[in-house]
C-alpha positions as CSV (number, residue, x, y, z in Angstrom):
1,M,-6.0,-4.1,9.7
2,M,-3.2,-5.0,12.0
3,G,-1.4,-2.3,14.0
4,L,2.0,-1.3,12.7
5,P,4.7,-0.1,15.0
6,A,5.0,3.7,15.5
7,G,7.3,5.3,12.9
8,T,6.6,2.6,10.2
9,R,6.7,4.2,6.8
10,I,4.3,3.0,4.1
11,W,5.2,3.1,0.4
12,I,3.0,2.4,-2.6
13,A,4.9,1.0,-5.6
14,A,3.7,3.1,-8.5
15,G,2.6,1.2,-11.7
16,F,1.5,-2.4,-11.9
17,T,3.1,-5.5,-10.4
18,D,2.8,-9.1,-11.5
19,M,0.6,-10.5,-8.7
20,R,2.2,-14.0,-9.2
21,S,5.2,-12.5,-7.4
22,G,5.8,-13.8,-3.9
23,F,8.3,-12.9,-1.1
24,N,11.4,-13.1,-3.3
25,G,10.0,-11.3,-6.4
26,L,8.5,-8.4,-4.4
27,A,11.7,-8.1,-2.3
28,A,13.7,-7.9,-5.5
29,K,11.3,-5.2,-6.8
30,V,11.8,-3.2,-3.6
31,E,15.6,-3.3,-4.1
32,S,15.8,-2.7,-7.8
33,A,12.8,-0.6,-8.8
34,L,12.2,1.3,-5.5
35,L,15.8,1.5,-4.4
36,D,15.0,0.5,-0.8
37,D,15.7,-2.2,1.6
38,P,12.8,-4.8,2.0
39,F,14.1,-5.5,5.5
40,S,13.9,-1.9,6.6
41,G,10.7,-2.3,8.5
42,N,8.8,-0.2,6.0
43,V,5.6,-1.5,4.4
44,F,5.6,-1.8,0.6
45,V,2.2,-2.0,-1.3
46,F,1.9,-3.4,-4.8
47,R,-1.2,-3.5,-7.1
48,G,-2.0,-5.9,-9.9
49,R,-3.0,-4.7,-13.4
50,R,-6.7,-5.1,-13.0
51,G,-6.7,-3.1,-9.8
52,N,-8.6,-5.4,-7.6
53,V,-5.7,-7.1,-5.8
54,V,-2.9,-5.6,-3.6
55,K,0.0,-7.3,-1.8
56,L,1.8,-5.7,1.1
57,L,5.4,-6.7,2.0
58,W,6.6,-5.9,5.5
59,S,9.6,-7.0,7.5
60,S,8.6,-7.6,11.1
61,G,12.2,-7.9,12.3
62,D,12.4,-11.6,12.4
63,G,11.1,-12.3,8.9
64,L,9.1,-11.0,5.9
65,C,5.3,-10.9,6.0
66,L,3.2,-11.0,2.9
67,F,-0.4,-9.9,3.0
68,A,-2.9,-9.9,0.1
69,K,-6.3,-8.5,-0.4
70,R,-8.8,-8.8,-3.3
71,L,-11.8,-6.6,-3.6
72,E,-14.9,-8.4,-4.9
73,R,-16.3,-5.1,-6.2
74,G,-14.5,-1.9,-7.2
75,H,-10.8,-1.3,-7.4
76,F,-7.9,0.1,-5.3
77,V,-7.1,3.8,-6.0
78,W,-3.5,4.2,-7.3
79,P,-1.2,7.1,-8.1
80,Q,-0.8,8.0,-11.8
81,A,3.0,7.7,-11.8
82,E,4.4,4.8,-13.8
83,D,7.5,4.2,-11.6
84,G,8.8,5.2,-8.2
85,K,7.0,5.2,-4.9
86,V,4.5,7.3,-3.0
87,H,4.4,7.7,0.8
88,L,1.1,7.0,2.7
89,T,0.0,7.5,6.3
90,Q,-1.5,4.6,8.2
91,A,-4.9,6.3,7.9
92,Q,-4.5,6.5,4.1
93,L,-3.5,2.9,3.9
94,S,-6.6,1.9,5.9
95,M,-8.7,3.8,3.4
96,L,-6.9,2.3,0.4
97,L,-7.5,-1.2,1.8
98,E,-11.2,-0.5,2.1
99,G,-11.4,0.7,-1.5
100,I,-11.8,4.4,-0.5
101,D,-10.2,7.1,-2.6
102,W,-7.4,8.0,-0.1
103,K,-6.1,10.9,-2.3
104,Q,-9.3,13.0,-1.9
105,P,-11.4,11.6,1.0
106,K,-14.7,13.4,1.3
107,R,-16.8,13.8,4.4
108,T,-20.2,12.2,4.2
109,W,-21.6,15.1,6.3
110,P,-20.7,18.8,6.6
111,P,-18.6,19.8,9.6
112,M,-20.5,21.3,12.5
113,S,-19.9,24.9,13.4
114,L,-18.0,25.5,16.6
115,L,-19.9,28.7,17.4
């Protein structure tokens, strides 16, 4: 995952998005459905109906960037809401892009006692 500038906010678009959408379609969805500015510098994350493809839309200041990822196995964990947006941290976005449940991450080992 590329490094985002400090202070970049990350938003998941709840519900499903037509993955045939490109720059213009996703920017229009940010404006109409999410009531936000696609050129704000925020990252907007969209998921397809089957759950194995996501697209990220981000304005780098001099243009829009569109990133896509498809999981060969598993699916991306998504909020239950049908509309609106959900805020993520950069760590949660990294987990989401790896196919990890970012809502309830679990340690693979018990924490060590500090005694």
